[in-house]
All heavy atoms as an XYZ file, in Angstrom:
845
protein
N       0.831     -1.175      0.000
C       0.001     -0.011      0.022
C       0.904      1.231     -0.001
O       1.863      1.276      0.710
C      -0.897     -0.001      1.225
C      -1.752      1.253      1.304
S      -2.731      1.463      2.820
C      -3.630     -0.043      2.912
N       0.554      2.218     -0.788
C       1.271      3.466     -0.851
C       1.194      4.158      0.523
O       0.146      4.234      1.127
C       0.612      4.351     -1.932
C       1.391      5.621     -2.204
O       2.120      6.080     -1.336
O       1.290      6.101     -3.351
N       2.377      4.661      1.000
C       2.413      5.307      2.286
C       1.514      6.533      2.332
O       0.895      6.800      3.334
C       3.875      5.681      2.641
C       4.677      4.444      2.888
C       3.932      6.614      3.828
C       6.151      4.643      3.150
N       1.424      7.260      1.187
C       0.541      8.417      1.183
C      -0.910      8.025      1.388
O      -1.645      8.706      2.087
C       0.683      9.181     -0.136
C       2.021      9.910     -0.274
C       2.108     10.558     -1.599
N       1.981      9.494     -2.619
C       1.994      9.689     -3.928
N       2.033     10.897     -4.420
N       1.870      8.720     -4.794
N      -1.314      6.915      0.777
C      -2.707      6.467      0.946
C      -2.935      6.037      2.378
O      -3.964      6.358      2.976
C      -3.034      5.318     -0.029
C      -4.354      4.715      0.265
C      -2.933      5.834     -1.468
N      -1.974      5.370      3.007
C      -2.110      4.886      4.377
C      -2.160      6.111      5.287
O      -2.996      6.176      6.221
C      -0.931      4.027      4.770
N      -1.360      7.133      5.020
C      -1.382      8.349      5.862
C      -2.697      9.074      5.659
O      -3.293      9.597      6.621
C      -0.225      9.261      5.500
N      -3.176      9.136      4.434
C      -4.437      9.806      4.177
C      -5.559      9.066      4.910
O      -6.483      9.702      5.433
C      -4.729      9.855      2.672
N      -5.506      7.771      4.942
C      -6.532      6.998      5.667
C      -6.522      7.320      7.153
O      -7.560      7.335      7.793
N      -5.360      7.616      7.689
C      -5.265      7.943      9.093
C      -5.837      9.324      9.383
O      -6.203      9.647     10.538
C      -3.832      7.860      9.552
N      -5.935     10.181      8.366
C      -6.382     11.563      8.565
C      -7.775     11.797      8.026
O      -8.171     12.939      7.875
C      -5.397     12.508      7.843
C      -3.951     12.506      8.356
C      -3.083     13.322      7.455
C      -3.907     12.995      9.761
N      -8.496     10.737      7.743
C      -9.791     10.865      7.121
C     -10.753     11.721      7.954
O     -10.796     11.573      9.158
C     -10.436      9.485      6.867
C      -9.678      8.812      5.730
C     -11.913      9.587      6.541
C     -10.120      7.401      5.436
N     -11.415     12.647      7.280
C     -12.438     13.460      7.936
C     -13.789     12.734      7.860
O     -14.129     12.192      6.855
C     -12.539     14.816      7.259
N     -14.530     12.799      8.942
C     -15.821     12.174      9.002
C     -16.868     13.254      9.045
O     -16.833     14.120      9.915
C     -15.974     11.241     10.224
C     -17.366     10.651     10.300
C     -14.912     10.180     10.199
N     -17.817     13.181      8.136
C     -18.896     14.189      8.098
C     -20.202     13.437      7.964
O     -20.395     12.769      6.967
C     -18.699     15.176      6.905
C     -19.808     16.192      6.914
C     -17.354     15.830      6.982
N     -21.067     13.546      8.919
C     -22.411     12.972      8.839
C     -23.396     14.077      8.531
O     -23.409     15.057      9.221
N     -24.143     13.913      7.435
C     -25.065     14.932      7.053
C     -26.441     14.344      6.784
O     -26.571     13.246      6.325
C     -24.574     15.641      5.766
C     -23.237     16.275      5.885
S     -22.806     16.973      4.327
C     -21.034     16.664      4.291
N     -27.472     15.127      7.056
C     -28.819     14.717      6.814
C     -29.178     15.115      5.393
O     -28.838     16.179      4.944
C     -29.805     15.371      7.779
O     -29.374     14.993      9.090
C     -31.212     14.922      7.560
N     -29.894     14.290      4.706
C     -30.249     14.562      3.316
C     -31.744     14.399      3.109
O     -32.381     13.515      3.679
C     -29.527     13.585      2.428
O     -30.009     13.699      1.100
N     -32.277     15.237      2.234
C     -33.677     15.123      1.909
C     -33.843     14.517      0.547
O     -34.952     14.555     -0.012
N     -32.785     13.915     -0.026
C     -32.922     13.393     -1.384
C     -33.634     12.039     -1.363
O     -33.677     11.338     -0.364
C     -31.547     13.236     -2.009
S     -30.500     12.003     -1.296
N     -34.189     11.749     -2.536
C     -34.911     10.441     -2.645
C     -33.848      9.333     -2.819
O     -32.672      9.625     -3.013
C     -35.863     10.517     -3.832
O     -35.087     10.539     -5.020
N     -34.254      8.117     -2.837
C     -33.361      6.991     -2.920
C     -33.112      6.549     -4.345
O     -32.620      5.468     -4.566
C     -33.881      5.835     -2.077
N     -33.437      7.385     -5.348
C     -33.175      6.987     -6.731
C     -31.665      6.867     -6.955
O     -30.887      7.706     -6.571
C     -33.735      8.107     -7.668
O     -33.115      8.106     -8.894
N     -31.239      5.755     -7.630
C     -29.811      5.548     -7.806
C     -29.111      6.694     -8.505
O     -27.997      7.071     -8.120
C     -29.762      4.247     -8.606
C     -31.005      3.541     -8.297
C     -32.022      4.625     -8.089
N     -29.713      7.265     -9.568
C     -29.053      8.387    -10.260
C     -28.912      9.601     -9.362
O     -27.872     10.256     -9.345
C     -29.854      8.768    -11.516
C     -29.703      7.740    -12.614
O     -28.736      6.941    -12.570
O     -30.609      7.655    -13.473
N     -29.949      9.922     -8.614
C     -29.885     11.057     -7.677
C     -28.853     10.801     -6.595
O     -28.145     11.707     -6.169
C     -31.253     11.372     -7.086
C     -32.200     12.013     -8.105
C     -33.464     12.449     -7.421
C     -34.364     13.101     -8.481
N     -35.603     13.604     -7.817
N     -28.797      9.597     -6.083
C     -27.839      9.263     -5.018
C     -26.410      9.355     -5.551
O     -25.508      9.877     -4.912
C     -28.094      7.873     -4.484
C     -29.329      7.700     -3.624
C     -29.494      6.238     -3.192
C     -29.261      8.602     -2.388
N     -26.199      8.917     -6.794
C     -24.882      9.035     -7.441
C     -24.450     10.490     -7.485
O     -23.309     10.825     -7.080
C     -24.945      8.433     -8.838
C     -23.674      8.453     -9.575
N     -23.294      9.558    -10.313
C     -22.702      7.544     -9.720
C     -22.129      9.291    -10.884
N     -21.774      8.063    -10.517
N     -25.306     11.342     -8.001
C     -24.984     12.810     -8.090
C     -24.792     13.402     -6.722
O     -23.920     14.246     -6.474
C     -26.026     13.541     -8.866
C     -26.142     13.112    -10.330
O     -25.175     12.520    -10.832
O     -27.155     13.409    -10.940
N     -25.619     13.005     -5.779
C     -25.525     13.530     -4.381
C     -24.235     13.099     -3.734
O     -23.630     13.847     -2.969
C     -26.751     13.086     -3.600
C     -26.868     13.701     -2.236
C     -27.181     15.197     -2.243
O     -27.661     15.733     -3.274
O     -26.976     15.849     -1.188
N     -23.766     11.850     -3.993
C     -22.482     11.386     -3.416
C     -21.349     12.284     -3.873
O     -20.529     12.650     -3.056
C     -22.253      9.951     -3.828
N     -21.325     12.629     -5.152
C     -20.288     13.515     -5.694
C     -20.355     14.856     -4.987
O     -19.352     15.435     -4.536
C     -20.363     13.656     -7.192
C     -19.419     14.707     -7.710
C     -20.121     12.313     -7.884
N     -21.557     15.410     -4.875
C     -21.781     16.707     -4.252
C     -21.335     16.680     -2.788
O     -20.660     17.611     -2.334
C     -23.256     17.078     -4.366
C     -23.600     18.368     -3.678
C     -25.086     18.629     -3.799
C     -25.503     19.746     -2.849
N     -26.938     19.878     -2.704
N     -21.673     15.626     -2.043
C     -21.314     15.541     -0.644
C     -19.781     15.446     -0.447
O     -19.230     16.039      0.454
C     -21.962     14.336     -0.002
C     -23.485     14.421      0.069
C     -23.941     15.515      0.982
N     -25.378     15.631      0.971
C     -26.134     15.751      2.040
N     -25.602     15.764      3.262
N     -27.435     15.839      1.941
N     -19.113     14.753     -1.361
C     -17.652     14.671     -1.280
C     -17.055     16.024     -1.579
O     -16.105     16.430     -0.832
C     -17.133     13.666     -2.298
S     -17.487     11.945     -1.826
N     -17.544     16.750     -2.553
C     -17.031     18.081     -2.847
C     -17.259     19.010     -1.645
O     -16.293     19.725     -1.265
C     -17.722     18.688     -4.061
C     -17.321     18.022     -5.365
C     -18.099     18.523     -6.543
O     -19.324     18.762     -6.452
N     -17.406     18.748     -7.636
N     -18.407     18.987     -1.047
C     -18.678     19.849      0.115
C     -17.781     19.538      1.291
O     -17.296     20.446      1.971
C     -20.157     19.700      0.531
C     -21.122     20.284     -0.397
C     -22.599     19.979     -0.067
O     -22.853     19.166      0.834
O     -23.471     20.578     -0.751
N     -17.502     18.249      1.517
C     -16.656     17.858      2.612
C     -15.256     18.448      2.409
O     -14.618     18.941      3.384
C     -16.593     16.371      2.726
O     -15.688     15.946      3.690
N     -14.724     18.416      1.216
C     -13.416     18.927      0.919
C     -13.392     20.461      1.027
O     -12.505     21.089      1.540
C     -12.919     18.412     -0.397
C     -12.632     16.915     -0.415
C     -12.522     16.417     -1.841
C     -11.366     16.622      0.375
N     -14.426     21.096      0.452
C     -14.530     22.541      0.470
C     -14.545     23.109      1.884
O     -13.943     24.163      2.147
C     -15.725     23.061     -0.295
C     -15.693     22.876     -1.825
C     -17.049     23.197     -2.436
C     -14.581     23.764     -2.423
N     -15.199     22.398      2.793
C     -15.329     22.833      4.196
C     -13.976     22.933      4.876
O     -13.793     23.665      5.834
C     -16.227     21.912      4.994
C     -17.681     22.083      4.670
O     -18.071     23.093      4.052
O     -18.464     21.197      5.022
N     -12.976     22.219      4.356
C     -11.661     22.139      5.000
C     -10.606     23.037      4.305
O      -9.497     23.143      4.795
C     -11.176     20.718      5.055
C     -12.124     19.906      5.912
C     -11.741     18.437      6.078
N     -10.521     18.054      5.452
C     -10.409     17.017      4.610
N     -11.481     16.330      4.299
N      -9.263     16.659      4.051
N     -10.999     23.679      3.199
C     -10.011     24.484      2.440
C      -9.884     25.879      3.057
O     -10.816     26.437      3.546
C     -10.443     24.560      0.985
C     -10.339     23.290      0.239
S     -10.797     23.455     -1.489
C      -9.400     24.471     -2.071
N      -8.664     26.415      2.917
C      -8.417     27.798      3.358
C      -9.127     28.797      2.452
O      -9.576     29.834      2.894
C      -6.926     28.117      3.307
C      -6.126     27.376      4.367
C      -4.663     27.753      4.223
N      -3.878     26.952      5.127
C      -3.193     27.431      6.134
N      -3.179     28.708      6.347
N      -2.494     26.642      6.902
N      -9.156     28.498      1.156
C      -9.794     29.377      0.158
C     -10.709     28.559     -0.749
O     -10.379     28.208     -1.859
C      -8.720     30.069     -0.659
C      -9.248     31.070     -1.649
O     -10.481     31.285     -1.698
O      -8.451     31.662     -2.397
N     -11.897     28.185     -0.256
C     -12.792     27.335     -1.051
C     -13.238     27.950     -2.363
O     -13.564     27.207     -3.307
C     -14.009     27.086     -0.133
C     -13.871     28.069      0.980
C     -12.487     28.563      1.052
N     -13.205     29.261     -2.472
C     -13.547     29.896     -3.791
C     -12.561     29.562     -4.889
O     -12.902     29.687     -6.064
C     -13.696     31.436     -3.598
C     -14.864     31.860     -2.732
C     -14.547     31.752     -1.241
O     -13.380     31.868     -0.801
O     -15.514     31.535     -0.480
N     -11.337     29.195     -4.504
C     -10.317     28.850     -5.510
C     -10.461     27.443     -5.996
O      -9.758     27.049     -6.948
C      -8.913     29.064     -4.957
O      -8.596     28.113     -3.940
N     -11.312     26.615     -5.446
C     -11.387     25.220     -5.753
C     -11.837     24.935     -7.191
O     -12.763     25.579     -7.665
C     -12.341     24.510     -4.795
N     -11.170     24.016     -7.799
C     -11.511     23.512     -9.150
C     -11.454     21.990     -9.098
O     -10.359     21.432     -8.854
C     -10.564     24.067    -10.219
C     -10.486     25.545    -10.282
C      -9.337     26.008    -11.168
O      -8.565     25.216    -11.728
N      -9.204     27.330    -11.318
N     -12.564     21.326     -9.335
C     -12.619     19.901     -9.336
C     -12.494     19.409    -10.755
O     -13.120     19.927    -11.679
C     -13.917     19.377     -8.713
C     -14.030     19.638     -7.222
C     -14.664     20.741     -6.749
C     -13.460     18.718     -6.355
C     -14.757     20.990     -5.407
C     -13.545     18.970     -4.973
C     -14.191     20.085     -4.479
N     -11.641     18.375    -10.967
C     -11.435     17.848    -12.318
C     -11.501     16.317    -12.269
O     -11.143     15.684    -11.267
C     -10.082     18.212    -12.850
C      -9.906     19.716    -13.088
O     -10.837     20.353    -13.586
O      -8.831     20.222    -12.731
N     -11.964     15.727    -13.382
C     -11.945     14.279    -13.586
C     -12.640     13.501    -12.481
O     -12.139     12.437    -12.048
C     -10.517     13.787    -13.758
C      -9.753     14.460    -14.896
O     -10.436     14.736    -15.933
O      -8.536     14.669    -14.798
N     -13.752     14.061    -11.952
C     -14.429     13.320    -10.876
C     -15.187     12.113    -11.445
O     -15.898     12.222    -12.430
C     -15.417     14.227    -10.168
C     -14.846     15.389     -9.336
C     -15.962     16.189     -8.748
C     -13.949     14.829     -8.258
N     -14.938     10.965    -10.828
C     -15.701      9.772    -11.193
C     -16.240      9.133     -9.920
O     -15.597      9.165     -8.874
C     -14.776      8.769    -11.914
O     -13.672      8.431    -11.079
C     -14.236      9.327    -13.236
N     -17.427      8.616    -10.007
C     -18.037      7.939     -8.890
C     -18.428      6.502     -9.317
O     -18.968      6.302    -10.403
C     -19.309      8.697     -8.446
N     -18.135      5.584     -8.470
C     -18.441      4.161     -8.716
C     -19.264      3.652     -7.544
O     -19.178      4.147     -6.449
C     -17.128      3.366     -8.843
C     -16.289      3.823     -9.991
O     -16.743      3.852    -11.111
N     -15.077      4.245     -9.693
N     -19.986      2.587     -7.827
C     -20.750      1.949     -6.751
C     -22.238      2.213     -6.914
O     -22.738      2.394     -8.015
N     -22.893      2.209     -5.767
C     -24.329      2.468     -5.771
C     -25.141      1.222     -5.607
O     -26.369      1.252     -5.608
N     -24.503      0.122     -5.370
C     -25.226     -1.154     -5.135
C     -25.454     -1.249     -3.617
O     -24.625     -0.827     -2.825
C     -24.376     -2.355     -5.609
C     -24.121     -2.370     -7.086
C     -25.353     -2.504     -7.903
O     -26.239     -3.278     -7.504
O     -25.477     -1.813     -8.929
N     -26.561     -1.860     -3.217
C     -26.756     -2.020     -1.797
C     -25.647     -2.885     -1.196
O     -25.152     -3.827     -1.795
C     -28.135     -2.806     -1.734
C     -28.775     -2.572     -3.016
C     -27.673     -2.376     -4.040
N     -25.264     -2.525      0.029
C     -24.251     -3.277      0.750
C     -24.734     -4.669      1.063
O     -25.887     -4.849      1.507
C     -23.931     -2.489      2.027
C     -22.801     -3.112      2.814
O     -22.825     -4.260      3.166
N     -21.787     -2.310      3.106
N     -23.940     -5.653      0.828
C     -24.361     -7.034      0.995
C     -24.791     -7.323      2.463
O     -25.741     -8.057      2.702
C     -23.180     -7.957      0.644
C     -23.565     -9.423      0.623
C     -22.410    -10.311      0.098
O     -21.981    -10.059     -1.034
O     -21.989    -11.165      0.877
N     -24.057     -6.765      3.430
C     -24.373     -7.001      4.834
C     -25.408     -6.018      5.401
O     -26.016     -6.272      6.433
C     -23.100     -6.945      5.663
C     -22.160     -8.056      5.301
O     -22.551     -9.149      5.018
N     -20.841     -7.703      5.255
N     -25.540     -4.831      4.761
C     -26.460     -3.803      5.188
C     -27.232     -3.306      3.950
O     -26.867     -2.265      3.393
C     -25.766     -2.639      5.857
C     -25.108     -3.036      7.156
O     -25.771     -3.612      8.010
N     -23.863     -2.720      7.285
N     -28.231     -4.011      3.498
C     -28.880     -3.668      2.229
C     -29.541     -2.295      2.230
O     -29.905     -1.763      1.176
C     -29.935     -4.761      1.990
C     -30.059     -5.461      3.278
C     -28.812     -5.203      4.091
N     -29.668     -1.618      3.384
C     -30.292     -0.294      3.435
C     -29.221      0.779      3.176
O     -29.542      1.953      3.056
C     -30.962     -0.057      4.777
C     -30.068      0.059      5.976
C     -29.588     -1.290      6.539
O     -30.014     -2.351      6.099
O     -28.761     -1.213      7.458
N     -27.969      0.390      3.013
C     -26.876      1.348      2.794
C     -26.293      1.204      1.392
O     -26.063      0.098      0.911
C     -25.779      1.154      3.826
C     -26.221      1.506      5.205
C     -25.093      1.493      6.185
C     -25.595      1.875      7.581
N     -24.524      1.933      8.523
N     -26.109      2.347      0.738
C     -25.526      2.398     -0.616
C     -24.234      3.185     -0.525
O     -24.205      4.320     -0.005
C     -26.482      3.128     -1.563
C     -27.752      2.379     -1.876
C     -28.785      2.326     -0.934
C     -27.919      1.744     -3.080
C     -29.948      1.637     -1.219
C     -29.082      1.040     -3.385
C     -30.114      0.992     -2.433
O     -31.261      0.312     -2.679
N     -23.127      2.599     -0.992
C     -21.825      3.235     -0.918
C     -21.327      3.613     -2.280
O     -21.527      2.900     -3.272
C     -20.825      2.307     -0.265
O     -21.183      2.057      1.070
N     -20.661      4.783     -2.360
C     -20.093      5.310     -3.601
C     -18.671      5.716     -3.340
O     -18.358      6.366     -2.367
C     -20.874      6.550     -4.034
C     -22.312      6.270     -4.336
C     -23.258      6.259     -3.344
C     -22.716      6.019     -5.650
C     -24.585      5.998     -3.608
C     -24.059      5.708     -5.928
C     -24.975      5.742     -4.896
O     -26.264      5.444     -5.172
N     -17.792      5.320     -4.234
C     -16.375      5.736     -4.204
C     -16.206      6.864     -5.234
O     -16.596      6.717     -6.363
N     -15.680      7.993     -4.767
C     -15.473      9.135     -5.635
C     -13.969      9.442     -5.731
O     -13.327      9.535     -4.676
C     -16.258     10.369     -5.179
C     -15.987     11.585     -6.089
C     -17.735     10.092     -5.096
N     -13.457      9.572     -6.921
C     -12.060      9.932     -7.171
C     -11.970     11.069     -8.115
O     -12.890     11.295     -8.902
C     -11.298      8.733     -7.690
C     -11.217      7.562     -6.744
C     -10.453      6.391     -7.355
O     -10.567      6.183     -8.590
O      -9.750      5.734     -6.607
N     -10.845     11.763     -8.099
C     -10.643     12.858     -9.022
C      -9.490     13.730     -8.569
O      -8.628     13.298     -7.832
N      -9.504     14.977     -9.039
C      -8.450     15.940     -8.722
C      -9.063     17.221     -8.210
O     -10.175     17.582     -8.559
C      -7.599     16.185     -9.942
C      -6.953     14.918    -10.510
C      -5.747     15.227    -11.366
C      -5.147     13.963    -11.920
N      -4.632     13.057    -10.985
N      -8.320     17.888     -7.362
C      -8.724     19.137     -6.781
C      -7.578     20.123     -6.874
O      -6.461     19.869     -6.374
C      -9.141     18.984     -5.275
C      -9.408     20.225     -4.463
C     -10.550     21.029     -5.076
C      -9.691     19.855     -3.035
N      -7.865     21.280     -7.492
C      -6.911     22.368     -7.511
C      -7.447     23.425     -6.516
O      -8.606     23.691     -6.497
C      -6.807     22.985     -8.890
C      -6.093     22.176     -9.899
C      -5.944     22.931    -11.230
N      -5.166     22.163    -12.177
C      -5.680     21.176    -12.919
N      -6.952     20.870    -12.843
N      -4.920     20.524    -13.746
N      -6.497     24.056     -5.800
C      -6.894     25.104     -4.894
C      -5.672     25.802     -4.330
O      -4.564     25.278     -4.431
N      -5.913     26.960     -3.750
C      -4.783     27.744     -3.186
C      -4.383     27.169     -1.818
O      -5.232     26.842     -1.013
C      -5.218     29.175     -3.034
C      -5.330     29.949     -4.330
C      -5.620     31.406     -4.068
C      -5.759     32.132     -5.408
N      -6.134     33.503     -5.207
N      -3.076     27.129     -1.591
C      -2.560     26.715     -0.306
C      -2.395     27.950      0.601
O      -2.796     29.053      0.200
C      -1.255     25.922     -0.451
C      -0.141     26.720     -1.022
O      -0.168     27.959     -1.084
N       0.934     26.053     -1.458
N      -1.797     27.789      1.746
C      -1.631     28.839      2.687
C      -0.739     30.021      2.211
O      -0.793     31.129      2.730
N       0.068     29.741      1.149
C       0.924     30.752      0.607
C       0.275     31.465     -0.619
O       0.870     32.348     -1.246
C       2.265     30.159      0.192
C       2.995     29.596      1.368
C       3.083     28.256      1.568
C       3.625     30.437      2.302
C       3.766     27.719      2.658
C       4.307     29.921      3.394
C       4.370     28.557      3.563
N      -0.932     31.045     -0.978
C      -1.619     31.594     -2.130
C      -1.263     30.949     -3.477
O      -1.793     31.374     -4.484
N      -0.445     29.923     -3.436
C      -0.071     29.217     -4.695
C      -1.134     28.143     -4.957
O      -1.651     27.486     -4.039
C       1.287     28.583     -4.569
N      -1.439     27.903     -6.232
C      -2.349     26.863     -6.621
C      -1.637     25.529     -6.541
O      -0.488     25.376     -6.960
C      -2.869     27.100     -8.060
C      -3.800     28.257     -8.187
S      -5.340     28.104     -7.260
C      -6.244     26.957     -8.345
N      -2.306     24.552     -5.913
C      -1.742     23.191     -5.829
C      -2.745     22.212     -6.423
O      -3.935     22.486     -6.524
C      -1.456     22.826     -4.363
O      -2.679     22.853     -3.660
C      -0.447     23.768     -3.730
N      -2.233     21.047     -6.787
C      -3.100     19.999     -7.349
C      -2.988     18.786     -6.461
O      -1.919     18.351     -6.104
C      -2.624     19.612     -8.756
C      -3.315     18.486     -9.443
C      -4.799     18.823     -9.713
C      -2.644     18.115    -10.753
N      -4.150     18.241     -6.045
C      -4.191     17.077     -5.162
C      -5.141     16.046     -5.759
O      -6.075     16.386     -6.466
C      -4.691     17.466     -3.774
O      -3.845     18.430     -3.179
N      -4.884     14.799     -5.462
C      -5.801     13.756     -5.807
C      -6.855     13.633     -4.708
O      -6.587     13.925     -3.534
C      -5.076     12.411     -5.925
C      -4.160     12.370     -7.125
O      -4.552     12.694     -8.200
N      -2.901     12.035     -6.876
N      -8.033     13.192     -5.042
C      -9.141     13.040     -4.114
C      -9.496     11.571     -3.969
O      -9.526     10.839     -4.973
C     -10.434     13.784     -4.657
C     -10.176     15.231     -4.815
C     -11.631     13.460     -3.783
C     -11.296     15.913     -5.583
N      -9.749     11.165     -2.753
C     -10.396      9.861     -2.512
C     -11.494     10.080     -1.495
O     -11.327     10.770     -0.504
C      -9.408      8.779     -2.063
C      -8.783      9.005     -0.745
S      -7.723      7.578     -0.390
C      -7.087      8.038      1.154
N     -12.664      9.540     -1.790
C     -13.808      9.786     -0.950
C     -14.715      8.541     -0.971
O     -14.879      7.924     -2.011
C     -14.567     11.020     -1.473
S     -16.037     11.445     -0.553
N     -15.289      8.259      0.182
C     -16.314      7.234      0.316
C     -17.564      7.864      0.850
O     -17.500      8.452      1.996
C     -15.837      6.066      1.185
C     -16.905      5.014      1.459
C     -17.274      4.286      0.188
C     -16.430      4.054      2.509
N     -18.659      7.882      0.153
C     -19.917      8.414      0.619
C     -20.900      7.310      0.724
O     -21.146      6.566     -0.244
C     -20.399      9.496     -0.368
N     -21.536      7.163      1.907
C     -22.517      6.100      2.138
C     -23.814      6.716      2.526
O     -23.892      7.517      3.457
C     -22.009      5.139      3.253
O     -20.718      4.610      2.856
C     -22.979      3.979      3.450
N     -24.880      6.335      1.842
C     -26.255      6.785      2.138
C     -27.031      5.680      2.808
O     -27.095      4.560      2.361
C     -26.941      7.191      0.839
C     -28.316      7.739      1.073
C     -28.513      8.978      1.687
C     -29.455      7.025      0.694
C     -29.786      9.505      1.886
C     -30.727      7.537      0.892
C     -30.897      8.761      1.492
O     -32.149      9.254      1.706
N     -27.649      6.025      3.934
C     -28.475      5.071      4.675
C     -29.958      5.410      4.355
O     -30.450      6.461      4.726
C     -28.207      5.221      6.182
C     -28.893      4.180      7.036
O     -30.027      3.805      6.709
O     -28.281      3.719      8.016
N     -30.616      4.486      3.691
C     -32.006      4.729      3.281
C     -32.967      4.721      4.478
O     -34.061      5.220      4.368
C     -32.452      3.681      2.244
O     -32.337      2.377      2.797
C     -31.651      3.806      0.952
N     -32.553      4.103      5.584
C     -33.408      4.057      6.776
C     -33.438      5.380      7.483
O     -34.495      5.916      7.805
C     -32.910      2.934      7.743
O     -32.848      1.695      7.072
C     -33.831      2.810      8.933
N     -32.284      5.952      7.744
C     -32.148      7.219      8.471
C     -32.100      8.453      7.571
O     -32.140      9.541      8.040
C     -30.894      7.213      9.379
O     -29.735      7.120      8.539
C     -30.955      6.083     10.361
N     -31.980      8.210      6.238
C     -31.900      9.285      5.266
C     -30.686     10.203      5.549
O     -30.765     11.434      5.452
C     -33.177     10.130      5.220
C     -34.414      9.329      5.048
C     -34.629      9.020      3.553
C     -36.001      8.477      3.307
N     -36.089      7.064      3.217
N     -29.549      9.603      5.940
C     -28.373     10.363      6.234
C     -27.172      9.900      5.407
O     -27.159      8.764      4.899
C     -27.958     10.270      7.740
O     -27.790      8.866      8.038
C     -29.006     10.869      8.625
N     -26.193     10.766      5.270
C     -24.947     10.479      4.557
C     -23.792     10.420      5.538
O     -23.773     11.266      6.457
C     -24.641     11.562      3.523
C     -25.469     11.521      2.298
C     -26.642     12.147      2.073
C     -25.189     10.796      1.099
N     -27.114     11.892      0.818
C     -26.222     11.036      0.219
C     -24.131      9.991      0.747
C     -26.241     10.465     -1.087
C     -24.173      9.400     -0.558
C     -25.207      9.657     -1.421
N     -22.856      9.517      5.327
C     -21.579      9.539      5.997
C     -20.551      9.728      4.873
O     -20.548      8.924      3.932
C     -21.313      8.231      6.745
C     -22.150      8.103      8.023
O     -22.274      9.141      8.727
O     -22.663      7.009      8.300
N     -19.672     10.707      5.080
C     -18.716     11.021      4.025
C     -17.299     11.001      4.641
O     -17.030     11.632      5.621
C     -18.986     12.398      3.376
C     -17.958     12.716      2.331
C     -20.394     12.460      2.825
N     -16.425     10.212      4.020
C     -15.025     10.130      4.385
C     -14.236     10.631      3.168
O     -14.261     10.002      2.123
C     -14.633      8.675      4.693
C     -15.466      8.014      5.746
C     -16.624      7.344      5.439
C     -15.093      8.108      7.081
C     -17.409      6.756      6.379
C     -15.915      7.492      8.065
C     -17.035      6.832      7.734
N     -13.545     11.762      3.320
C     -12.872     12.356      2.168
C     -11.468     12.830      2.577
O     -11.252     13.279      3.646
C     -13.664     13.534      1.648
N     -10.508     12.669      1.647
C      -9.170     13.118      1.870
C      -8.500     13.413      0.527
O      -8.914     12.922     -0.492
C      -8.407     12.002      2.586
C      -7.035     12.444      3.161
C      -7.160     13.621      4.073
O      -7.700     13.520      5.179
O      -6.686     14.739      3.656
N      -7.500     14.273      0.602
C      -6.643     14.561     -0.540
C      -5.269     13.936     -0.246
O      -4.863     13.807      0.892
C      -6.531     16.059     -0.804
O      -5.957     16.683      0.338
C      -7.877     16.667     -1.113
N      -4.562     13.628     -1.319
C      -3.206     13.113     -1.171
C      -2.392     13.490     -2.379
O      -2.860     13.907     -3.369
C      -3.213     11.612     -0.939
C      -3.759     10.794     -2.044
C      -2.916     10.166     -2.947
C      -5.165     10.616     -2.214
C      -3.447      9.371     -4.004
C      -5.658      9.865     -3.209
C      -4.825      9.261     -4.117
O      -5.368      8.510     -5.122
């Protein structure tokens, strides 16, 4: 395993959010991407500088052990200003899980 990925896993941010979206697979897919973006924007010094590129989301099948939960993996790139005002490019890894019972999202997102 790449050390950067292991370190990123140790620094994962957890964000639980309530959602009013329906359980339609297409809407959940789009909402998963949106929730991942919001989680990352909340932690940026200058969220207005953010540019997301090459975002892809996979998944959306019910969890085998918890059929009321749908998980999506989102990957891509994020450009944004660092503390010195310089634009930087980071990779994104995010896991967004929607619980159809409680109508809530759990989002784990990190850059590396």
